[in-house]
N, C-alpha and C positions, 0 to 999 in steps of 0.2 A: 541617772536615767537612759540619758544620749550616749555614757559610757557603753550600758549595760545593752542596748540596742548596735552599735556596732560593734560590741563584740559578739552579738549574737549572728550579723550578718556577714564578718569574718569567718566566721566558725561554718554557718551555711557555705558561702562560696570556699572554702577549703577543703568542706567535705564534697561539694558537687566537684571542684575539679580530682581528689583524690579518687572520685567514685570511678573517673572518667579514667584514666591512669591505671585504674585496678581492672580496666574490663574483661581483659582473658581468663582471671580469675574467678571473676564473678560468673563471667561466660559455663565455665567449666562446674561452677557451685551449682550454678541454675542445671547444666546437663545431669547433675546426681542430682537433686529434685526429679526430674522428672523420669527418669531410671526408677527411684523408689517408689514413683506414683503410677510407674506401672503394676506394681502388685497388687494396687488396689481399685485402681480404675480399669473395668473390662474395656474399654475400647482403645483404651493406649496399648494395653496387655498385648494386644495385634501388631502392636508393628516391633518387630526384634530388635531387641537393647541394642546388639550391636548397631544399629543403623544410627540409633539416638546417640551412642555414645561416640561414631564417627563425625556427625554433625556437626555435635558442640566441640570435639577435638581440632574439626578445619575451621568453625568460627575463630578458635581462639588465635589457632595460627594465621591466619588470614589478618588477625585483628593486630597480633604482635607484630607482625611484616610489615603492615601498618603504620603502628608505631616508631618500628627500626628502619623504615623507610623515608619517615618526617622526619625521626632526629637527623639521620648523616647527609641529608639532602638541607642545599641552601635555603632558608627562608621556608622552611618547611612546616604545619601547620602547630606543629609541638617541638617544645624548649623542653633543654634535660632540667627537669628541677631536682634540687639537692635532697628536697626529700619531699616526702608525703605522706598522708595521717598522720600529720604532727609529729614527725619525724620519725617514726616509725620503720619506713620502707623509703627505699632510693628508687628514682628516675632516672637510668642514663642510658646509655649508647650501651655500657656493659650486661647490666640487668636484662635491660631489652633481647638483648641478643640472644641471653641462655634462657628465657623466657619462651623465644621461639625456636630454640635448638629443642627443648624439653615438648614444645604442645608437636613440633615436627616430629621427635622420636614416638609421641603418642600415637599421632594416626598410625604410624609405620606397625606398632606393639597390636594395637586393635586389628589393623587389616591383617597380622600375622594369626591371630585368634582364630580371624572369620574362616580363613583359611584350614587351618589346623583344628576347629572344629571344639576347642577348648575356650571355655566353659560349656555347657549344654544351657541348653534356652531356659530352664530352671534356675540358674546359679547363678544364667549372665548378667541379670539388675545387681546384686551381690558382689560379683569380681570386676565390674565395668567400675561399681560405685570406691571400692579399694583402687583399682588401676587411677582414677581419675585424681582419687582424693589425695594419693602418695603424689601427685603428679602438682598437687597445688604446692604440696608442703615444700616439694623442690623449688620452683618459682620463687616461694617467700625466701627461701634460700638463699639464694642468688640474690632479691633486693635487700635482705635485711641489714638495717639500719642502726639496730641498737641489739642490746644482749637479750631483751624478751624476745624479740623475733626470731633470733636465732636459735633459741632453745622451741619455740613454737614451731619454725619450721621444721628443723630437725623432726623432733616428736610427730607432726600431721603425715613425714615420709618416714617414719620408722614404725606406727602402728598402723596402716595400711598394710605395711608389708609383713609383718609378723602372719598377719592372719593370710596373705595372697602364697604366702612357702607352705602352710599346712591344707590349702582351698583342696588338693585332691582328697576328695575324701576314702575310705576306708583304705588307706595306706599309712601301714604301722612307720615307715621311714620317713613319709612327710607329717608327719604330726610329732614325732621328733626333731626333725629339724624344724620344724617350727619350735618345740618348747626351746630347745636351746636357742635360737635364735631371739625371743621373750626373754630369756635368763639374760643371756649376755647386753642384748639391751638393753634391758632395764638398770645393770650396773652401770654400762657404761656412761648412761643417759644420769643417773644420779651423782657420781663421778661431774658430767657437764655440767649440772645446775648448781653445785656447790662450789665448781669455778667461777660460774656468773655469778656467783649472789654473793662473792667475796672479791670478784674485781669490781661489779654495781656497791658494795658499803665502802671499798677504798676506797673509792673516786666519788660517792655519792651520786652517779648520772649512769643513766645504761644508754645512752647515745654514745655511738662508738668515738665519733669526733669529736666531740667532750671527750671522752675519755681519756685521748689522747692527750687533750689538753693537761689536765688532769694530773694523769700519769706523768707528764713532766715537772709539772710541780710538784710533786709526792717524791717523785725519784731526786729531784736535782734537789729536795734538803737533806738527803739521807745520806749515806757513808758508804756508797758502792752497794756490792751483793752482803758485807757484813751485815747490813743494819734490815731489822726484822722486817721493815713495812715492804722493803723491796726484795726480800727471800718470798713473801706474801703473794706479793705482784705475778712473779716468776712462777710461782706454785700456782697460783690461781688460772693463769694463763696456759700452763701445760696442764690442766684439768680441762679447759673449755677444750686444747687439742686432743683430749683424751675420745668425746663425745667423736669430733670430726674422721679421727683416725677410726674409728670402728665405721660409719657410714663408708668411709674409704677404704675398708678391708687390708688396712695397711700393718706389717709387723709390727709389735705383736699381737693386734688388736685384729688377728683377721679368722680368728679360730673361729668363726662361726660359719665364714662364706664357702667351701668345701660341701660340709655338711646341708646348710642351707640351699644350694646349689643343685645338691644331687638328690635333696624332698624333693623340693617343686615341679612342679610345670620346667621344660625348657625355655618356653614363654615367658613366664615369673622372673627365670633367671636371666635371660637376656637383658628384660627391661631391668633390672637391678644392676647388673654388672656396668648398665650405660647411663641410665638415668639420675642414680643415688649418686654415680662420681660426677655429673654435671653439675649437679647441687651443692656437694660438697664441698667442690673445687672452688669455687667460683665465692662459696662464702669462705675458704681458706685465706682465698686472695684478698676479702675484705677485710677478714680479720686482721691479717697480716699485715696490711697496709697504715691500719688503724693507728698505730706504732708509725707517725707518721715523722716522726724524727723533729719536732721542736726541742730536745734537748740530745745533745750527747750523750747522756743515760740511757733513756729511754730508746735512742739507737740504739746500742750496745745490747741491751736486751732482744731487740730485734734481730741483730745479726747473728747473735749467740744461739737464739730460734732456727735463723737460715744454714748454720751450720749443722745444728741439731738433724733439721728436716732430712739434709744433704746424706748423712748418715744412715737416718729412719730409711731412705727411698732407696742406698745403695743396699740394705739388710733385706730391703723388701722386697727388691725385685729377684734377688741371690735365691731366697726363700721360695719365692712361688716359682721361681725356673727349674731348679734342681730339683721340690716337692712333685713339680707336674711330670719328673720322667716315670715314677711309677705305678702312675695311675689308669685303669684298665678304662676306665668309665666317663666318653665324652664329655660329660657335665663337671665332674670333678677335674678333669683336665682343663679343660677350659675357666673353670672358679681359680683354681692356681696361675691361670695366664692371667686373669683378672689382675691378680695380685700383683702377677709380677707387670701389670702395665702401669698399677697404681701407683708402684714402687719409681718408676721412668715420670711419669707425671709432678711427682712428689720433687725431683728434682729441679724441674723449672722453677718450680713456688722459692726450693731453697735458693738457689740461683736469683730470682729475683729479691730475696730479702738478703740475702750475703751481698748484691749490687750494691742496692738501693740505701742500705743503711751502713756501709763502709765509712768511715773515718774518712776515707779518701775521696769519695762519691764527685763528681765530678760533671761535665756534662759528656764525657762518654760513657759514666755507668749509668747516666741518664737514659742513654740510648740501645745499653745494652740492657738495663731493665726493659725496653720497651718488648726487646723481641722475645722477653723470657715469658710474658704473656701472650703477648704474638703465637711462640709456639705452642704455649702450653693449648690455648681456644682452637688452632689446628690440629692438635693433635686429639681431642675430645672430638673434633666434627669428624675426623678421618676414622677414629673411635667408635663411631658411633654405626658407621654402614659396616666397618670392620667384623666387631664384635656379632651385632644384633644378625648379621648375615651368616655368619657361625654357629648361632644359637637357633637360628629360623631355619636353618637346614638340618641340624640335629633335630629339632621339631617334627619337622616333613618327612626325614625317613624314620623317627620312631612308630608315626602312625601308620607306616606301610611294616616294618619288622617288628615290629612291637619289642625293641632291644634298645637300648643307649651304650653296648659297649663296642668298644673299640675293636674287637674281634668280628663283631657281625659286622663291619663296613668291610671286611674283605670283599673283591671284587665290584662293589658296586660302581663302577668307573664306565663299567659297563650297559650297565641297564641303570642310569639316571644319570647321562652325560650333564643336562643342564646343571645339575643339583650339585656334581661333582666341582665340575670347572667353576660354579660361584665358592665352591668351598677351599678350591684351591688358590683363586683371587684373595681371599678371606687370609687363609693361612702364611701364604707371604708376604702382605701385608701386614700380621703381624706380627711376623720376625723380622721384617723393615730392608726386605728387600726389595730396589729398582726395581722397574719404574712405579709400583706401588705407591700409595699417599701415604702406608705407614714409613716408607723409608723414607723420604722426607719430612712425616711429623718427630720421628726420633733426632732426624741431620737437626731438628731448627732446637729439641730439649738439649742434643750434647754440644750444640753449639752456645747455649747460653751459659750450661756448664762450662765450657773451653775457656767464655768469658770472665767468667767468676773465681776461674783459677787464679787470675791475676791480683788477687784480693785477699783469699786465703789456700793454702798449700791442702788442706784439708778436699778441696773440692778437686784436685789432681784424685785422689782417692775415688771420690763416686764417678768422674768422670770415665776412669780406669773399672768402677766395676759396671758401669751404663753400657759400655762397649764388650768385655768380656759376658756379661748375661744374654747382649744380643749373641753369639756363639753357643752358648749354652742351649737357648731355646729355640736355636734351628734343629737339632736333634730329637727334641719331642712333637716337636711340631710338624717332622716329616714323617713321623711315625702314622699320623694322620691318610696322609697323600700315597703310602705306602702300602697301608692295608686297601685306602680305593683302586690303586691301580696295578700294583705290582703283584698283592696276594688273589690269589684265586676263591672265585666263590663256590662257599663248601654247596655238594648235591644235597638238595633237600632242601639248600635257604630259600624263606620268604624270598620275593621277590617285588622290586621297587616297581614300581609304572603310574608314571607321573604326565597329567595333558601339558603341553608347551603353556595354556591357556587355563586358568589364570598362575598357578602355580612356577611356572620358569619364569615367565615375567615377573612375578614379583621377586621371585629370586636375582634374576639378571639387576630388577630396579635398584635393588640393595646394594647387591656388589660391584655393577660397573661403576659406582660411581666412587667406589676405592682407587679407579684405576685412572679417573679421569680427575681425580685431586692429585695423584700423582704425575699425573700428565703438565698438568695447566696449575701447580700449586699458588702462582703469582696473584691470579684472577680471586682469589681468596686474601690471600696474606696481607693484600694493600689492605681489603676491608678490617681484617682483626689488629691489624698496625696502626691503624686508626683510632678504631675503639678504644687501645692502650694506653695511646696516647691522653684519650680525653680520661680515660679512669685513675691516670698519673699527675695527669694538670689538677686535678679536684681531688685530692688524697694528699 
């Protein structure tokens, strides 16, 4: 009886602690409930839904900011827990940063929808429910410590995304895009789930840390890649990566991205282009580090995986940049740009696995591994502002000229100088020109890959592909600025007229941080380096 009582006490205490750590997600879940009640309670119906959504997003951001501050501060009230909710999720500086990142991005996205008027009052509760629900899924992806939560996080992100892509009612293109996204997404989810079931069945556990230890024992007993069990482990890992590659729109799993972005509203496309990348890359890093090198055999699998991801990243960047050349629609052009940037960021994960799981890994390799994670986090942080800024300007211009075709941007530089100035900052950063944040983000990525060239010659190919693709991208990005500033405005074309308040201020608020991140990169990289140290030390 005493044993049962102590078990109950431990369960209650563990649940209480876990709920406190899970507070940001619970706040967002409560916000969804309140918004759904808007359709039932007449009193709540009078409150605009976007303000309820903003209040929930601000509260979640403030809580994650507090958690992060307490984690990094010496003697803070929060201590990094290895896991919570019986090991399903992880609470550390890495996961808390991404939860904070996603909360901030949610605030900016909701603010954008308020300015553009999408959705309208009638559809707002449904739209913001989907938006916040997808964000919760991405937060779970960033904190996942168990194969079950890997799948739950990916699906919680995917299902609302399908509906948001087709949210524009009465548009055939939007409905077709959503249907394609659903069909491809269901296929990718099925492959991923099968891979998860294989890994869990082979290792007898779903916990990522325990899985690493079990894999070490299984692989050590085998005979290399000729052993059927080892081949099954490799196959299962690749199947899980298929699901993540789909979320990242990595070649050849990118096919949904251009159609979905073109069919969806620019606000939704901007959200999917950044938020899903952040959640998926956080999960990819966690999954990659699960092969924590307990044995040479497991390390060799992770090393080969890193080489493969590097080649895949180079192919993705090349395909995205080359395909963007022939695009005349701004959302399709930015969709292929998103694919290319996913390739660049994948190179950083590749360099991390190659350096960390090399046979000759030592102190120098450990330091280089830190730079890989630091570079990825810095890239994502810059990417938040420069990509959301580009999609936000597309949405704001669309509301004035009712078009998203590049030819209809001719001569806009004189009509909406603030919007075009913001687009110029975003475009220069997307290319990677100094002193924009995108330049230092790409430099950090390429520096990581350069460090990995000392380990394997294939990384020279990856580095060369990244450098050449940066040059490739210059030509199609410049087409946007050429249309805005060089080409004349056609007679009879719709005029763009925006007040500085609030639209101009919002655009500057998103775009100027891109310049600030480029001028003062060291202010942020130190924090990212500290987070990377904690992550690698505990894995």
